[in-house]
gemmi code that builds the backbone of each chain (N, CA, C; Angstrom):
import gemmi

chains = {
    "A": [
        ("MET", (104.479, 127.147, 106.138), (104.650, 125.455, 106.012), (105.809, 125.069, 105.983)),
        ("ALA", (106.441, 124.015, 106.151), (107.851, 123.771, 106.115), (106.941, 121.905, 105.625)),
        ("THR", (107.924, 121.125, 105.374), (108.249, 119.512, 104.641), (108.734, 118.898, 105.965)),
        ("VAL", (108.171, 117.918, 106.628), (109.148, 116.777, 107.700), (109.053, 115.887, 106.905)),
        ("TYR", (110.187, 115.343, 106.588), (111.118, 114.228, 105.792), (110.888, 112.959, 107.105)),
        ("THR", (110.104, 112.070, 106.900), (110.946, 110.743, 108.088), (111.153, 109.200, 107.131)),
        ("PRO", (112.565, 109.563, 107.137), (113.119, 108.251, 106.774), (112.597, 106.774, 106.745)),
        ("LEU", (112.297, 105.833, 106.266), (111.966, 105.006, 107.177), (113.120, 103.656, 106.934)),
        ("PRO", (114.159, 103.364, 107.786), (115.391, 103.000, 107.558), (114.935, 101.732, 107.014)),
        ("ILE", (116.061, 101.454, 105.951), (116.251, 99.933, 105.158), (116.357, 99.165, 106.655)),
        ("GLY", (117.685, 99.342, 107.473), (117.444, 98.284, 108.294), (116.802, 97.962, 109.316)),
        ("SER", (116.012, 98.822, 109.494), (114.040, 98.758, 110.432), (113.228, 97.769, 109.953)),
        ("ALA", (113.334, 97.294, 108.606), (112.292, 96.923, 108.133), (111.961, 95.481, 108.558)),
        ("GLN", (110.367, 95.258, 108.903), (110.269, 94.066, 109.482), (109.248, 93.277, 108.456)),
        ("ASN", (109.878, 92.090, 108.825), (109.321, 91.089, 108.099), (108.208, 90.343, 108.780)),
        ("ASP", (107.166, 89.909, 108.134), (105.779, 89.302, 108.711), (105.719, 87.877, 108.335)),
        ("PRO", (106.506, 86.886, 108.982), (106.592, 85.595, 108.776), (105.619, 84.729, 108.145)),
        ("ASP", (103.704, 85.328, 107.845), (103.410, 84.030, 107.418), (102.768, 85.310, 106.158)),
        ("ILE", (103.374, 86.467, 105.757), (103.559, 86.374, 104.905), (104.579, 86.795, 103.695)),
        ("SER", (104.592, 86.956, 102.527), (106.159, 86.826, 101.179), (106.852, 87.838, 101.936)),
        ("ALA", (107.808, 88.046, 102.532), (108.820, 89.339, 102.801), (109.986, 89.239, 101.922)),
        ("GLY", (109.800, 90.882, 101.649), (110.865, 91.393, 101.307), (112.820, 91.052, 101.834)),
        ("ARG", (113.389, 90.530, 100.943), (114.474, 90.231, 101.818), (115.951, 91.769, 101.865)),
        ("MET", (116.018, 92.067, 102.975), (117.108, 92.564, 103.845), (118.246, 92.149, 103.010)),
        ("GLN", (118.930, 93.227, 102.072), (119.966, 92.237, 101.213), (120.987, 92.987, 101.117)),
        ("ARG", (122.596, 92.917, 101.134), (123.698, 93.418, 101.481), (124.067, 93.538, 100.044)),
        ("VAL", (124.186, 94.056, 99.115), (124.842, 94.949, 97.843), (126.038, 95.449, 97.857)),
        ("ASN", (126.714, 94.174, 97.300), (128.470, 94.878, 97.339), (128.490, 95.558, 96.006)),
        ("GLY", (128.971, 96.722, 95.468), (129.950, 97.320, 94.787), (130.831, 97.287, 94.625)),
        ("THR", (131.235, 97.639, 93.718), (133.045, 98.161, 93.392), (133.695, 99.333, 94.469)),
        ("ASN", (133.129, 99.789, 94.881), (133.629, 101.467, 95.955), (133.104, 101.040, 97.810)),
        ("PHE", (131.274, 100.870, 97.482), (130.979, 100.489, 98.546), (129.674, 99.269, 98.485)),
        ("ALA", (129.583, 99.277, 99.904), (128.334, 98.395, 100.102), (127.301, 98.674, 100.349)),
        ("ARG", (125.891, 98.576, 100.003), (124.890, 99.352, 100.277), (123.464, 98.115, 101.073)),
        ("LEU", (122.476, 98.391, 101.415), (121.760, 97.627, 102.245), (120.387, 98.179, 101.363)),
        ("VAL", (119.992, 97.213, 101.428), (118.824, 97.402, 100.485), (117.547, 96.118, 100.611)),
        ("VAL", (116.419, 96.087, 100.494), (115.045, 95.300, 100.403), (114.938, 94.734, 99.217)),
        ("ALA", (115.341, 93.762, 98.889), (114.787, 92.692, 97.569), (113.336, 92.770, 97.575)),
        ("PHE", (113.128, 92.850, 96.390), (111.331, 92.134, 96.166), (111.619, 90.960, 95.147)),
        ("ASP", (110.999, 90.348, 95.135), (111.235, 89.250, 94.037), (109.877, 89.696, 92.824)),
        ("ALA", (110.177, 88.880, 91.314), (109.509, 89.742, 90.148), (108.579, 88.657, 89.966)),
        ("ALA", (108.075, 87.562, 90.702), (107.058, 86.768, 90.187), (106.012, 86.828, 91.712)),
        ("THR", (106.519, 87.007, 92.708), (105.952, 87.179, 93.654), (105.334, 88.802, 94.830)),
        ("LYS", (104.323, 88.917, 95.503), (104.153, 90.005, 96.313), (105.000, 89.634, 97.135)),
        ("TRP", (106.055, 90.602, 97.601), (106.900, 90.144, 98.905), (106.392, 91.917, 99.618)),
        ("THR", (106.596, 91.983, 101.282), (105.929, 92.884, 101.819), (106.744, 92.963, 102.868)),
        ("VAL", (107.305, 94.262, 102.928), (108.284, 94.431, 104.116), (107.031, 95.926, 104.779)),
        ("PHE", (107.481, 95.776, 106.296), (106.474, 97.122, 107.362), (107.476, 97.695, 108.147)),
        ("TRP", (107.510, 99.164, 108.276), (107.684, 99.993, 109.231), (106.476, 100.785, 110.368)),
        ("SER", (107.421, 100.886, 111.541), (106.295, 101.730, 112.195), (107.245, 102.767, 112.661)),
        ("THR", (106.499, 104.409, 112.960), (106.974, 105.563, 113.315), (106.127, 106.540, 113.746)),
        ("PRO", (106.325, 107.021, 114.416), (105.535, 108.171, 114.874), (105.529, 109.449, 114.146)),
        ("VAL", (104.211, 109.709, 114.284), (103.776, 111.461, 113.236), (104.027, 111.969, 113.846)),
        ("ILE", (105.295, 113.029, 114.098), (105.422, 113.881, 114.599), (105.566, 115.308, 113.433)),
        ("ASP", (104.819, 116.079, 114.513), (104.777, 117.819, 113.776), (103.545, 117.431, 112.166)),
        ("TYR", (102.449, 116.874, 112.323), (101.541, 116.806, 111.206), (100.969, 117.599, 111.132)),
        ("ALA", (100.389, 118.597, 110.218), (99.652, 118.953, 110.011), (98.131, 118.854, 109.229)),
        ("GLY", (98.456, 117.417, 109.027), (97.369, 116.627, 107.907), (97.414, 116.748, 106.722)),
        ("GLY", (96.292, 116.501, 105.838), (96.925, 116.060, 104.415), (97.476, 115.123, 104.049)),
        ("THR", (97.043, 114.970, 102.922), (98.435, 114.297, 102.046), (99.779, 113.597, 102.946)),
        ("ILE", (100.061, 112.583, 102.913), (101.410, 111.953, 103.221), (102.007, 111.430, 101.830)),
        ("THR", (103.146, 112.126, 101.544), (103.536, 111.413, 99.931), (104.993, 110.155, 100.714)),
        ("ALA", (105.052, 109.320, 100.219), (105.603, 108.068, 100.154), (106.788, 108.290, 99.162)),
        ("ARG", (107.476, 108.624, 99.317), (109.412, 108.929, 98.465), (109.845, 107.756, 98.327)),
        ("ILE", (109.803, 106.985, 97.171), (110.568, 105.636, 97.327), (111.909, 105.964, 95.941)),
        ("ARG", (112.786, 105.581, 96.160), (113.672, 105.365, 95.482), (114.232, 104.083, 95.744)),
        ("TRP", (114.565, 103.500, 94.128), (114.920, 101.953, 93.897), (115.642, 101.405, 92.505)),
        ("SER", (116.214, 100.666, 92.653), (116.948, 100.081, 91.491), (116.557, 98.994, 91.261)),
        ("ALA", (116.970, 98.557, 90.110), (116.736, 97.104, 89.339), (118.195, 96.204, 89.478)),
        ("ALA", (118.093, 94.940, 90.195), (119.034, 94.479, 90.387), (119.600, 94.184, 89.320)),
        ("THR", (119.260, 93.821, 88.219), (119.357, 93.177, 86.798), (118.943, 93.786, 85.803)),
        ("ALA", (117.730, 93.986, 85.305), (116.976, 94.552, 84.638), (117.432, 95.999, 84.244)),
        ("THR", (117.121, 96.250, 82.666), (117.035, 97.470, 81.760), (116.071, 98.157, 81.596)),
        ("SER", (114.990, 97.168, 81.394), (113.711, 97.632, 81.260), (112.586, 97.386, 82.203)),
        ("GLY", (111.503, 97.861, 81.745), (110.297, 97.111, 82.365), (109.766, 98.517, 83.271)),
        ("VAL", (108.593, 97.509, 83.883), (107.481, 98.743, 84.962), (107.670, 97.831, 86.420)),
        ("VAL", (107.936, 98.550, 87.367), (107.903, 98.120, 89.212), (106.574, 98.987, 89.777)),
        ("ARG", (105.956, 97.799, 89.710), (104.478, 98.782, 90.619), (104.699, 98.220, 91.814)),
        ("TRP", (104.479, 99.695, 92.641), (104.929, 99.580, 94.152), (103.337, 100.189, 94.995)),
        ("GLY", (103.461, 99.423, 95.709), (101.816, 99.896, 96.523), (102.356, 100.093, 98.159)),
        ("ILE", (101.860, 100.662, 99.006), (102.024, 100.974, 100.092), (100.594, 101.128, 100.794)),
        ("GLN", (100.241, 100.481, 102.087), (99.500, 101.052, 103.249), (99.578, 101.591, 104.423)),
        ("VAL", (98.896, 101.852, 104.597), (99.270, 102.811, 105.716), (97.513, 102.572, 107.334)),
        ("ALA", (98.345, 102.090, 108.469), (97.545, 102.443, 109.549), (97.703, 103.156, 110.646)),
        ("ALA", (97.026, 104.260, 111.330), (97.596, 104.728, 112.431), (96.955, 104.694, 113.539)),
        ("VAL", (97.496, 104.235, 114.948), (97.112, 104.396, 116.093), (97.331, 105.604, 117.106)),
        ("THR", (95.962, 106.178, 117.580), (96.184, 107.245, 118.652), (96.899, 106.614, 120.145)),
        ("PRO", (97.909, 106.851, 120.711), (97.786, 106.349, 122.116), (96.507, 107.118, 122.784)),
        ("GLU", (96.667, 106.115, 124.224), (95.548, 106.869, 125.506), (94.364, 106.754, 124.503)),
        ("THR", (93.520, 106.621, 123.612), (92.962, 106.949, 122.819), (92.169, 105.483, 122.092)),
        ("ASP", (92.747, 104.936, 121.226), (92.399, 103.587, 120.227), (92.402, 102.531, 121.337)),
        ("SER", (91.612, 102.121, 121.091), (91.399, 100.931, 122.555), (91.817, 98.879, 121.290)),
        ("GLY", (91.723, 99.590, 120.287), (91.478, 98.375, 119.786), (92.782, 97.738, 120.069)),
        ("SER", (93.109, 96.034, 119.237), (94.395, 95.314, 119.834), (95.496, 96.003, 118.271)),
        ("LEU", (96.826, 96.099, 119.164), (97.648, 96.316, 117.313), (97.949, 94.823, 116.673)),
        ("ALA", (97.442, 93.710, 117.608), (97.795, 92.968, 116.652), (97.142, 92.232, 115.616)),
        ("SER", (95.616, 92.905, 115.662), (94.634, 92.674, 114.588), (94.288, 93.947, 114.424)),
        ("LYS", (95.071, 95.447, 114.281), (94.807, 96.596, 113.428), (94.933, 96.442, 111.863)),
        ("ALA", (94.053, 96.914, 111.228), (93.839, 96.199, 109.872), (94.394, 97.617, 109.352)),
        ("PHE", (94.638, 97.449, 107.755), (95.932, 98.833, 107.273), (94.439, 99.121, 106.018)),
        ("ALA", (94.806, 100.720, 106.022), (93.847, 101.058, 105.153), (93.921, 100.889, 103.303)),
        ("THR", (93.193, 101.235, 103.079), (93.085, 100.610, 101.233), (94.164, 101.069, 101.061)),
        ("ALA", (95.155, 99.916, 100.171), (96.313, 100.387, 99.348), (96.500, 101.454, 98.109)),
        ("GLN", (97.681, 101.492, 98.220), (97.693, 102.676, 97.039), (98.927, 102.095, 96.051)),
        ("THR", (98.934, 102.445, 94.945), (99.551, 101.985, 94.103), (100.503, 102.983, 93.185)),
        ("VAL", (101.448, 102.756, 92.464), (102.577, 103.160, 91.582), (103.125, 103.031, 90.603)),
        ("ASN", (102.771, 102.922, 89.615), (103.595, 102.357, 88.638), (104.778, 102.613, 87.993)),
        ("ASP", (106.335, 102.301, 87.991), (107.454, 103.251, 87.685), (107.923, 102.756, 86.764)),
        ("THR", (108.413, 103.536, 85.386), (109.413, 102.436, 84.549), (110.666, 102.823, 84.543)),
        ("HIS", (111.454, 101.735, 84.492), (112.994, 101.846, 84.821), (113.529, 102.661, 83.770)),
        ("LEU", (114.199, 103.814, 83.979), (115.032, 104.728, 82.539), (116.029, 104.100, 82.044)),
        ("GLY", (115.777, 102.806, 82.059), (117.114, 101.912, 80.562), (118.405, 102.489, 81.066)),
        ("THR", (119.364, 101.180, 80.256), (120.558, 101.686, 79.875), (121.254, 100.677, 80.919)),
        ("THR", (121.101, 100.927, 82.335), (122.170, 100.814, 83.221), (121.481, 99.762, 84.587)),
        ("ALA", (121.494, 98.575, 85.170), (120.406, 98.004, 86.265), (120.403, 98.919, 86.877)),
        ("GLN", (121.733, 99.002, 87.987), (121.537, 99.513, 89.318), (121.717, 101.058, 89.197)),
        ("ARG", (121.063, 101.732, 88.438), (120.934, 102.826, 88.267), (119.808, 103.692, 89.203)),
        ("MET", (119.615, 104.538, 90.240), (118.746, 104.757, 91.040), (117.373, 105.311, 90.397)),
        ("MET", (116.065, 105.005, 90.770), (115.347, 105.602, 89.741), (114.703, 106.559, 91.209)),
        ("GLU", (113.559, 107.431, 90.767), (112.613, 107.787, 92.313), (111.662, 108.250, 91.723)),
        ("THR", (110.389, 107.535, 92.758), (108.804, 107.707, 92.167), (107.922, 108.647, 93.720)),
        ("THR", (107.107, 108.536, 93.401), (106.364, 108.948, 94.803), (104.652, 108.468, 94.494)),
        ("ILE", (104.010, 108.207, 96.002), (103.121, 107.681, 96.217), (102.230, 109.084, 96.923)),
        ("ALA", (101.350, 109.408, 96.605), (100.495, 110.264, 97.897), (99.581, 109.782, 98.155)),
        ("ILE", (99.984, 109.720, 99.446), (98.920, 108.843, 100.460), (97.471, 109.761, 100.972)),
        ("THR", (96.753, 109.069, 100.446), (95.298, 110.159, 100.869), (94.585, 108.829, 101.817)),
        ("ASN", (95.083, 107.502, 101.575), (93.828, 106.756, 102.328), (94.774, 106.264, 103.967)),
        ("LEU", (94.737, 107.534, 104.380), (95.439, 107.654, 105.589), (95.116, 106.878, 107.171)),
        ("ASP", (93.727, 106.303, 106.987), (93.316, 105.851, 108.536), (92.865, 106.539, 109.125)),
        ("THR", (92.774, 107.803, 108.901), (92.267, 109.185, 109.549), (93.696, 109.599, 110.566)),
        ("ALA", (94.641, 109.412, 110.256), (95.967, 109.666, 110.990), (96.391, 111.322, 111.663)),
        ("ALA", (96.276, 111.482, 112.615), (96.366, 112.712, 113.051), (97.918, 112.856, 113.561)),
        ("ASN", (98.182, 114.322, 113.954), (99.444, 115.049, 114.668), (99.396, 113.772, 115.961)),
        ("GLY", (101.239, 113.045, 116.527), (100.946, 112.368, 117.433), (101.210, 111.126, 117.399)),
        ("ASP", (99.790, 110.361, 116.053), (99.432, 108.788, 116.176), (100.796, 107.884, 115.795)),
        ("GLN", (100.690, 106.612, 116.117), (101.987, 106.024, 115.730), (101.569, 105.299, 114.408)),
        ("LEU", (102.255, 105.792, 113.258), (102.069, 104.980, 111.848), (102.356, 103.498, 111.354)),
        ("TYR", (102.018, 102.791, 110.847), (102.090, 101.175, 111.058), (102.390, 101.324, 108.935)),
        ("VAL", (103.412, 100.898, 107.881), (103.572, 100.841, 107.015), (103.937, 99.851, 106.645)),
        ("SER", (102.561, 99.002, 105.060), (103.052, 98.229, 104.874), (103.269, 98.836, 103.218)),
        ("PHE", (104.893, 98.306, 102.730), (105.197, 98.361, 101.373), (105.221, 97.166, 100.681)),
        ("TYR", (105.189, 97.005, 99.415), (105.486, 95.942, 98.511), (105.416, 96.373, 97.428)),
        ("ARG", (105.805, 95.178, 96.617), (106.378, 95.251, 95.285), (104.876, 94.184, 94.543)),
        ("ASP", (103.976, 95.038, 94.200), (103.040, 94.322, 93.687), (103.124, 93.474, 92.582)),
        ("ALA", (104.461, 92.131, 92.232), (104.910, 91.727, 91.232), (104.064, 90.915, 90.477)),
        ("ALA", (103.210, 90.656, 91.146), (101.674, 89.512, 90.050), (100.738, 90.084, 89.677)),
        ("ASN", (100.795, 91.669, 89.776), (100.295, 92.634, 88.775), (100.366, 92.692, 87.487)),
        ("ALA", (99.882, 92.304, 86.582), (100.153, 92.118, 85.312), (101.193, 93.459, 84.753)),
        ("ALA", (100.207, 94.888, 85.313), (101.170, 95.823, 84.932), (102.995, 96.223, 85.620)),
        ("ASP", (102.861, 95.011, 86.423), (104.359, 94.924, 86.818), (105.231, 94.166, 85.662)),
        ("THR", (106.026, 94.544, 84.884), (106.663, 93.508, 83.724), (108.439, 93.801, 84.110)),
        ("MET", (108.989, 94.483, 85.161), (110.020, 94.199, 85.041), (110.674, 93.178, 85.917)),
        ("THR", (111.890, 92.359, 85.137), (112.242, 91.265, 85.321), (112.914, 91.406, 86.423)),
        ("GLY", (112.971, 90.368, 87.131), (114.595, 90.201, 88.356), (113.872, 90.987, 89.521)),
        ("ASN", (115.002, 91.242, 90.265), (114.225, 91.588, 91.796), (114.431, 93.089, 91.188)),
        ("ALA", (114.146, 93.674, 92.660), (113.699, 95.188, 92.640), (114.185, 95.221, 93.700)),
        ("TYR", (115.262, 96.431, 93.833), (116.054, 97.050, 95.466), (114.904, 98.121, 95.765)),
        ("LEU", (114.922, 98.354, 97.453), (114.535, 99.329, 97.303), (115.918, 99.992, 98.236)),
        ("GLU", (115.764, 101.639, 97.784), (117.134, 102.601, 98.313), (116.732, 102.632, 99.289)),
        ("GLN", (115.277, 103.217, 99.403), (115.430, 104.567, 100.682), (113.578, 104.564, 100.548)),
        ("LEU", (113.232, 104.255, 101.589), (111.453, 105.059, 101.404), (111.107, 106.174, 102.730)),
        ("THR", (111.181, 106.971, 102.294), (110.812, 108.371, 102.830), (109.308, 108.919, 103.035)),
        ("LEU", (108.848, 109.242, 104.371), (107.386, 109.749, 104.209), (107.882, 111.202, 104.774)),
        ("GLU", (106.968, 111.901, 103.616), (106.850, 113.283, 104.035), (105.426, 113.847, 104.071)),
        ("TRP", (105.471, 114.996, 105.020), (104.636, 115.695, 105.172), (104.684, 117.392, 105.734)),
        ("SER", (103.146, 117.597, 105.166), (103.585, 119.193, 105.727), (103.102, 119.621, 107.462)),
        ("ASN", (104.326, 120.612, 107.892), (104.196, 120.179, 109.492), (102.813, 121.237, 110.293)),
        ("VAL", (103.206, 121.534, 111.188), (101.768, 121.682, 111.888), (102.150, 123.295, 111.781)),
    ],
    "B": [
        ("MET", (102.076, 62.453, 76.647), (102.911, 63.931, 76.928), (102.263, 65.023, 76.705)),
        ("ALA", (101.856, 66.276, 77.452), (101.203, 67.479, 77.513), (102.051, 68.245, 77.901)),
        ("THR", (101.771, 69.480, 77.328), (102.980, 70.775, 77.932), (102.221, 71.136, 79.108)),
        ("LEU", (103.522, 71.639, 79.620), (103.250, 72.648, 81.037), (102.042, 72.606, 81.501)),
        ("THR", (101.515, 72.858, 82.564), (100.675, 73.698, 82.991), (101.003, 75.204, 82.951)),
        ("ASP", (100.207, 76.185, 83.373), (99.889, 77.632, 82.891), (100.768, 77.869, 84.217)),
        ("LEU", (100.546, 76.985, 85.802), (100.724, 77.185, 86.778), (102.437, 76.725, 86.806)),
        ("GLU", (102.812, 75.466, 85.830), (104.118, 75.016, 85.892), (104.583, 76.098, 85.144)),
        ("ARG", (104.545, 76.483, 84.254), (105.047, 77.211, 83.309), (105.577, 79.191, 84.108)),
        ("ALA", (104.661, 78.943, 84.931), (104.820, 80.271, 85.790), (106.002, 80.008, 86.762)),
        ("ASP", (106.031, 78.868, 87.435), (107.141, 78.519, 88.009), (108.577, 78.960, 87.766)),
        ("GLU", (108.662, 78.176, 86.388), (109.631, 78.228, 85.427), (110.396, 79.346, 85.253)),
        ("TRP", (109.425, 80.401, 84.764), (109.225, 81.254, 84.787), (110.387, 82.384, 85.742)),
        ("ALA", (109.258, 81.766, 86.558), (109.738, 83.141, 88.455), (111.476, 82.076, 88.287)),
        ("LYS", (111.416, 80.886, 88.859), (112.860, 80.514, 88.877), (113.833, 80.789, 88.072)),
        ("PHE", (113.452, 81.038, 86.666), (114.164, 81.503, 85.797), (115.295, 83.212, 85.717)),
        ("MET", (113.929, 83.595, 86.592), (114.403, 85.034, 86.506), (115.211, 85.037, 87.844)),
        ("ALA", (114.993, 84.252, 89.079), (115.488, 84.575, 90.429), (116.905, 83.447, 89.810)),
        ("ALA", (117.035, 82.939, 89.282), (118.549, 82.644, 89.080), (119.695, 83.315, 87.977)),
        ("GLY", (119.110, 84.423, 87.869), (119.567, 85.361, 86.944), (119.907, 85.660, 85.270)),
        ("HIS", (119.179, 84.476, 84.938), (119.414, 83.853, 83.528), (118.680, 84.877, 82.563)),
        ("CYS", (117.865, 85.897, 83.320), (117.374, 86.749, 82.055), (117.884, 87.946, 81.645)),
        ("PRO", (117.895, 88.252, 80.071), (118.631, 89.327, 79.639), (117.797, 90.257, 80.122)),
        ("ALA", (118.988, 91.527, 80.259), (118.319, 92.895, 81.514), (117.605, 93.637, 80.226)),
        ("SER", (117.482, 93.043, 79.193), (116.687, 94.815, 78.758), (115.109, 93.914, 78.042)),
        ("LEU", (114.543, 92.509, 78.588), (113.535, 92.320, 78.712), (112.620, 92.811, 79.627)),
        ("THR", (111.067, 92.248, 79.405), (110.121, 92.350, 79.859), (110.013, 90.739, 80.222)),
        ("LYS", (109.004, 90.632, 81.973), (108.756, 89.643, 81.959), (107.315, 89.047, 80.975)),
        ("PRO", (106.558, 89.683, 80.450), (105.762, 89.114, 79.204), (107.291, 88.455, 78.231)),
        ("GLU", (108.008, 89.232, 77.496), (108.758, 88.881, 76.962), (109.426, 87.690, 77.096)),
        ("LEU", (109.630, 87.383, 78.340), (110.342, 86.062, 79.084), (109.213, 85.029, 78.877)),
        ("ARG", (108.630, 85.251, 79.083), (106.948, 84.437, 79.784), (106.625, 83.445, 78.161)),
        ("ALA", (106.823, 84.359, 77.049), (107.036, 84.037, 75.837), (108.058, 83.322, 75.423)),
        ("GLY", (109.364, 83.226, 75.902), (110.465, 82.195, 75.664), (109.995, 81.088, 76.388)),
        ("ILE", (109.348, 80.550, 77.280), (109.546, 79.618, 78.496), (108.339, 78.815, 77.427)),
        ("ASP", (107.003, 79.887, 77.031), (105.855, 79.342, 76.343), (106.185, 78.363, 75.113)),
        ("ALA", (107.068, 79.107, 74.381), (107.377, 79.224, 73.381), (108.539, 77.693, 73.547)),
        ("THR", (109.165, 77.691, 74.112), (110.106, 76.505, 74.620), (109.535, 75.053, 75.005)),
        ("ASP", (108.424, 75.219, 75.608), (107.833, 74.508, 76.071), (106.813, 73.715, 74.998)),
        ("ASN", (106.217, 74.399, 74.149), (105.640, 74.385, 72.892), (106.313, 73.367, 71.842)),
        ("ARG", (107.545, 73.847, 71.736), (108.661, 73.231, 70.784), (108.897, 71.925, 71.223)),
        ("VAL", (109.057, 71.829, 72.650), (109.575, 70.587, 73.173), (108.400, 69.663, 73.016)),
        ("GLU", (106.892, 69.661, 73.226), (105.789, 68.655, 72.614), (105.665, 68.780, 71.397)),
        ("ALA", (105.998, 69.920, 70.802), (105.599, 69.236, 68.857), (106.755, 68.671, 68.544)),
        ("ASN", (107.988, 68.242, 69.315), (108.778, 67.307, 69.042), (109.245, 65.875, 69.656)),
        ("VAL", (108.164, 65.843, 70.539), (108.158, 64.688, 71.463), (108.483, 63.082, 70.269)),
        ("ALA", (107.533, 63.406, 69.307), (107.540, 62.328, 68.445), (108.518, 62.090, 67.680)),
        ("SER", (109.275, 63.130, 67.206), (110.512, 62.993, 66.465), (111.536, 62.450, 67.258)),
        ("PHE", (111.607, 63.101, 68.548), (112.584, 62.569, 69.144), (112.930, 62.049, 69.600)),
        ("ASN", (111.626, 60.729, 69.706), (111.255, 59.350, 69.879), (111.616, 58.588, 68.632)),
        ("ALA", (111.575, 58.861, 67.200), (111.618, 58.240, 66.141), (112.980, 58.453, 66.122)),
        ("ALA", (113.732, 59.439, 66.159), (115.372, 59.401, 65.876), (116.175, 58.435, 67.548)),
        ("LEU", (115.251, 58.066, 68.638), (116.083, 57.458, 69.444), (116.169, 55.850, 68.449)),
        ("PRO", (117.590, 55.018, 68.318), (118.182, 54.238, 68.032), (116.920, 53.403, 68.940)),
        ("GLN", (117.062, 51.825, 68.113), (116.599, 50.637, 68.322), (118.501, 50.095, 69.014)),
        ("PRO", (118.593, 49.156, 70.215), (116.584, 48.909, 70.994), (116.583, 49.680, 71.944)),
        ("PHE", (117.540, 50.897, 71.929), (116.981, 52.161, 73.314), (116.133, 52.117, 73.142)),
        ("ARG", (115.326, 52.493, 72.166), (113.699, 53.213, 71.762), (112.880, 51.936, 72.458)),
        ("GLY", (112.871, 50.890, 71.835), (111.458, 50.002, 72.658), (112.263, 49.082, 73.830)),
        ("ALA", (113.130, 49.690, 74.598), (113.327, 49.016, 75.961), (113.387, 49.921, 77.264)),
        ("ALA", (113.493, 51.635, 76.504), (113.773, 52.485, 77.003), (111.658, 53.265, 77.665)),
        ("THR", (111.398, 53.333, 78.626), (110.197, 54.035, 79.376), (110.410, 55.418, 78.826)),
        ("PRO", (109.023, 55.927, 79.182), (108.733, 57.647, 78.362), (109.871, 58.152, 79.796)),
        ("GLU", (109.848, 57.825, 80.973), (110.918, 58.462, 81.669), (112.177, 58.475, 81.477)),
        ("GLN", (112.649, 57.485, 81.362), (114.154, 57.463, 80.906), (114.574, 58.186, 79.829)),
        ("LYS", (113.292, 57.862, 78.273), (113.800, 59.132, 77.685), (114.260, 60.265, 77.553)),
        ("PHE", (113.107, 61.136, 78.283), (113.131, 62.267, 79.019), (114.453, 62.283, 79.599)),
        ("ALA", (114.611, 61.442, 80.895), (115.880, 61.430, 81.802), (117.280, 62.116, 80.849)),
        ("ILE", (117.055, 60.922, 79.396), (118.559, 60.934, 78.546), (118.507, 62.415, 77.949)),
        ("LEU", (117.052, 63.031, 77.587), (117.508, 64.177, 77.087), (117.648, 65.308, 78.087)),
        ("THR", (117.406, 65.113, 79.297), (117.649, 65.785, 80.225), (119.222, 65.570, 80.690)),
        ("PHE", (119.825, 65.227, 80.483), (121.045, 64.521, 80.826), (122.006, 65.456, 79.643)),
        ("VAL", (121.468, 65.232, 78.571), (122.560, 65.563, 77.682), (122.189, 67.470, 77.273)),
        ("ILE", (120.681, 67.673, 78.099), (121.102, 69.168, 77.941), (121.157, 69.450, 78.838)),
        ("GLN", (121.552, 69.052, 79.773), (122.324, 69.900, 81.119), (123.742, 69.767, 80.604)),
        ("ARG", (124.002, 68.704, 80.400), (125.500, 68.817, 79.607), (126.076, 69.854, 78.697)),
        ("ARG", (124.982, 70.035, 77.797), (125.312, 71.226, 76.989), (124.927, 72.804, 77.166)),
        ("GLY", (124.412, 72.682, 78.436), (124.081, 74.140, 79.390), (125.265, 73.990, 80.135)),
        ("ARG", (125.774, 73.152, 80.979), (127.492, 73.104, 81.304), (128.181, 74.249, 80.347)),
        ("GLY", (128.401, 73.507, 79.268), (129.609, 73.843, 78.063), (129.009, 74.979, 77.718)),
        ("ALA", (127.734, 75.482, 77.590), (126.774, 77.068, 77.478), (127.345, 77.544, 78.368)),
        ("GLY", (127.850, 77.923, 79.543), (128.232, 78.180, 80.928), (127.133, 78.496, 81.688)),
        ("VAL", (126.269, 77.668, 81.516), (125.064, 77.985, 82.790), (125.037, 77.575, 83.607)),
        ("ALA", (125.043, 78.779, 84.513), (125.215, 78.291, 86.087), (124.219, 77.014, 86.746)),
        ("GLY", (124.878, 75.931, 87.238), (123.873, 75.248, 87.821), (123.449, 74.367, 87.370)),
        ("ALA", (123.673, 74.267, 85.756), (123.196, 73.132, 84.897), (123.644, 71.894, 84.928)),
        ("GLY", (122.858, 70.792, 85.420), (123.524, 69.320, 85.415), (124.384, 69.176, 86.575)),
        ("ALA", (124.509, 70.221, 87.808), (125.637, 70.557, 88.369), (125.766, 68.824, 88.899)),
        ("GLY", (124.732, 68.610, 89.363), (124.429, 67.155, 90.178), (124.092, 65.866, 89.538)),
        ("ALA", (124.338, 65.110, 89.978), (124.300, 63.634, 88.682), (122.717, 63.214, 88.383)),
        ("GLY", (122.027, 63.245, 89.057), (120.518, 63.077, 89.083), (120.045, 64.234, 88.249)),
        ("VAL", (118.226, 64.243, 88.282), (117.595, 64.590, 86.733), (116.613, 65.333, 87.646)),
        ("GLU", (116.557, 66.754, 87.732), (115.565, 67.043, 88.984), (114.037, 66.569, 88.196)),
    ],
}
model = gemmi.Model(1)
for chain_id, residues in chains.items():
    chain = gemmi.Chain(chain_id)
    for i, (resn, *xyz) in enumerate(residues, 1):
        res = gemmi.Residue()
        res.name, res.seqid = resn, gemmi.SeqId(i, " ")
        for name, pos in zip(("N", "CA", "C"), xyz):
            atom = gemmi.Atom()
            atom.name, atom.element = name, gemmi.Element(name[0])
            atom.pos, atom.b_iso = gemmi.Position(*pos), 0.0
            res.add_atom(atom)
        chain.add_residue(res)
    model.add_chain(chain)
structure = gemmi.Structure()
structure.add_model(model)
structure.setup_entities()
């Protein structure tokens, strides 16, 4: 059994105008620029993706989060994720009112010293809305900035979000 | 005059972070303590500030005008200290 890696491209992140949204932002470095989603330090900002679940044997889906801090060199960032699974040709509900499964979160501590160093953490998603191989998966991803556990000042940058699962 | 409400302090705290003024090594609770202490300090010194204003200004100025003069002076000092955007406009926020 191998692992399937499904990167959710930063450039494909979607905003819901009814919800405070993470902001796609180009960060210019000395030698290259990169695209990130910026998440505020005071207000919960959210972005969304959609991806097919291909070659999925079932079980936990891991969300691998690569992130950096815009300015801070200490503190904790609390990330959260929710998914909603839809089976084509079977599920009859409207996508417009589809609900997410219960959120799952992780608190990740800044490793210190340098603001825009890359850090990595994971969330083992077990609230999968009965996702199955071939389903369409909708992903809600956010920084739980209003939670007391989130102590890092300034924006947090999502550098990459990847879903991982075991193949069939 | 009273201190800012918790919501108002939280709003200033959020704006301070969004403006990029926060020292990199501080956490959000540590920054918030700075906001709270600053507001408390202002509140504790309202009477002494008023007493320090010379006549006839003290007697002629309204409380709003006294805060305006304080704001103008602090904004100017902020510009002198290199605070981006401090008092850049002519008006009082």
